[in-house]
BAFIRO-620679 format. One record per residue (C-alpha): residue in three letters; x, y, z. Coordinates in steps of 0.25 Angstrom, whole numbers, plus 2048, in hexadecimal, padded with zeros to 3 digits. Example, Ala and Ser with C-alpha at 12.3 -4.5 7.8 and 13.67 -1.06 7.14 Angstrom:
ALA8317EE81FSER8377FC81D
//
This chain:
METBAF89A963LEUBBB89996CARGBC288C96CARGBD188E96DPROBD888196EASPBE287E979TRPBEE87E970ALABEB88C96CLEUBF3893977ASPBF58A096FVALBE68A396ELYSBDD8AB977GLUBCE8AA977GLUBC48B597CGLUBB68B097FLEUBAB8B997APHEB9E8B297DALAB998A4980ASNB9189E974PROB8E890977TYRB8988596EVALB7A88296EVALB72877968VALB6987C95DALAB5D875956ARGB5187994EARGB46880955ASPB3D874955HISB4786A958PROB4285F961LEUB4C86396CALAB4887296BSERB3C86F974LEUB44869980ARGB4987298CALAB5686B98DLEUB5E862985THRB68857988LEUB7385197FARGB6A84597EASPB6084E977LEUB6A85496EVALB7184796AARGB64842963TYRB6584C958ASPB6F84E94CTRPB7885A94CVALB7D864942METB8C868946PROB9986D940GLYBA486393EALABAE85D948GLYBB886694FTHRBAF87394FPROBAB87995DARGB9D87695BGLNB9F868958GLNBA9867964ALAB9E86C96DPHEB94862967GLUB9E85696AARGBA085B978METB9185C97APHEB8E84E976SERB9C84897BALAB95841987METB8A83B97FPROB8A82C97BARGB8683096DARGB8783E966PROB7D84495DARGB7F84394EVALB8584F946SERB7D84D939LEUB8285A933GLUB8F861934THRB9087092FTHRB9687D934SERB8B88592DMETB8188C937GLNB7788D92BILEB7787E929TYRB7687C938ARGB6A885939THRB6387F92CVALB65871930LEUB6187393FALAB5487B93BSERB4F86F933THRB5486393BASPB5585D949ARGB6485F949LEUB6C867953THRB7886F954LEUB8187895DMETB8288795ASERB88891962ARGB7E89996AALAB818A6961GLUB7F89D954SERB7289895AGLNB6C8A695CLEUB6E8A994DASNB6489D94AASPB5689F945GLYB4E89D952ARGB4289894AALAB4B88D945LEUB5588994FTHRB5688995EVALB61886969LEUB5E87A971PROB5E87A980PHEB6B872982GLNB78877989SERB8587098BPROB93875990HISB9886F984LEUB9187A97BSERB99886981ARGBA188E978VALBA789C978ASPBA98A696DGLYBB58B096DVALBC28B4967ALABCF8AD966THRBDC8B5964ARGBEB8B2965LEUBF18B5972ASPBFB8BE96BTRPBF18C5962GLNBF38D4962PROBE58D995CTHRBE58E6954SERBDB8F1958ILEBD18EB94DHISBD28DD954ARGBD08E3961GLNBC38EB95CPHEBBE8DE956LEUBC08D6962ASPBB98E196ALEUBAD8E1961LEUBAD8D2962ARGBAD8D2971ALABA28DD971GLNB9A8D5967ALAB9B8C8970ARGB978D097CALAB8A8D5974PHEB888C796FTHRB888C297DALAB7F8CE983ILEB748CB979GLYB748BD97DCYSB798B6970VALB808AC977ARGB778A9983PROB6C89F982ARGB5F8A597DARGB518A1982SERB4B8A0975SERB5089C967ALAB4B8A9961PROB578B295CSERB5B8BC966ARGB578CB963ALAB658CE960VALB668C3956ALAB588C6950ARGB5C8D594FARGB698D1948THRB618C893ELYSB578D393BSERB618DD938THRB698D4930ARGB5D8D0927ARGB5A8DF925ARGB688E2920LYSB6A8E3911PROB758DA90BGLYB828E190CSERB7E8EB916SERB878E5921SERB938E6919ARGB908F5916ARGB8E8F8924LEUB9B8F1928ARGBA38FA91EALAB9C907923GLNBA1904932
//
């Protein structure tokens, strides 16, 4: 996530793709059946969030800044596995990036119908202004840019109409399950 502070004048940021935060809950959460949500709907539930100062927490604070009361953060963690486990078994809510949400089990979790300009975020690369990349660095950045274009092209950062995993994610998940332990490391050495 790009977030260069104003004082870092010697840093250049290159945006690769938009990856906004979305509100995530268990699939059968009481809010999941509504067509559109308001902040008043969201403030009634407890949240799972990372600690103060993190970009996700800052987006959360901005989102509720105009509300007379803020929702209670009942669990602080940075572990996505804990997020997913807690969300699947409670009425708590959280913020995830759109890309993170598309890696969730669509049978357990869903993205709620809520949008806010406070949830925007961009992923990219930050470098020093005077950085002179080697040919390996340039190749890596070219691969990263190509992957970001492909990521955008297959819709990983666009809103999905259903909470089922996209075909690309489903394909990747199936191929990962079929792979024998250690096979990916052998394939990397062979390339």
